[in-house]
C-alpha positions in Angstrom: 0.0 0.0 0.0 2.9 2.3 0.8 4.1 2.0 -2.8 0.7 2.8 -4.4 -0.3 6.5 -4.5 -3.8 5.6 -5.7 -4.3 3.3 -2.7 -3.0 5.9 -0.3 -5.4 8.5 -1.7 -8.3 6.1 -1.2 -7.3 5.6 2.4 -6.9 9.3 3.0 -10.4 9.9 1.6 -12.1 7.2 3.6 -10.3 7.0 6.9 -9.1 9.3 9.6 -6.1 8.6 11.9 -8.5 7.6 14.6 -9.3 4.4 12.7 -5.9 3.0 13.7 -5.7 1.5 17.1 -2.0 0.9 17.0 -0.3 4.3 17.8 2.6 3.5 15.4 0.2 2.9 12.5 -1.7 6.1 13.4 1.6 8.1 13.3 2.6 6.6 10.0 -0.8 7.4 8.5 -0.6 11.0 9.8 2.9 11.4 8.4 2.0 10.0 5.0 -1.1 12.3 4.9 1.0 15.3 5.9 3.8 14.6 3.4 1.3 13.7 0.8 3.1 10.7 -0.6 5.1 7.7 0.3 7.6 8.6 -2.5 9.5 10.6 0.1 9.9 7.9 2.7 12.8 9.8 4.4 10.5 12.8 4.9 7.8 10.5 6.3 10.4 8.8 8.6 11.6 12.2 9.9 8.2 12.8 11.4 8.0 9.5 13.3 9.2 8.2 16.6 11.7 5.4 16.5 9.2 2.6 17.1 7.0 3.8 14.2 10.1 4.1 11.9 10.9 0.5 12.7 7.4 -0.6 11.7 7.6 1.5 8.5 10.9 -0.1 7.6 9.4 -3.5 8.2 6.4 -2.8 6.0 8.6 -1.4 3.2 10.8 -4.5 3.5 7.9 -6.8 2.5 6.7 -5.3 -0.9 5.1 -8.6 -2.0 3.3 -9.4 1.3 -0.1 -8.6 -0.2 -1.1 -10.5 -3.4 -4.2 -8.7 -4.4 -3.7 -5.1 -3.2 -7.0 -3.6 -4.4 -9.1 -6.3 -2.9 -7.2 -6.3 0.4 -7.5 -2.5 0.7 -11.2 -2.5 -0.1 -11.9 -5.3 2.4 -9.8 -3.6 5.0 -11.5 -0.2 4.5 -14.9 -1.8 4.6 -14.1 -3.4 8.0 -12.7 -0.1 9.4 -15.6 2.1 8.3 
């Protein structure tokens, strides 16, 4: 999801930071929204506490973890809304 600008835009349109129970994910979401793109990962990471940077690094280290990105995002958004 972090590598797909279209997916990020859908998330920003449909979710607020309060949808994330994990504080690290909430901080990542807010930083992505504030920076406006995952293309500038270093700018996103600069806004995060160390534990959220570690989570961001782990997520970026698994680019093929999700097989069907669109379906996974839609299903996840539907559950969160």
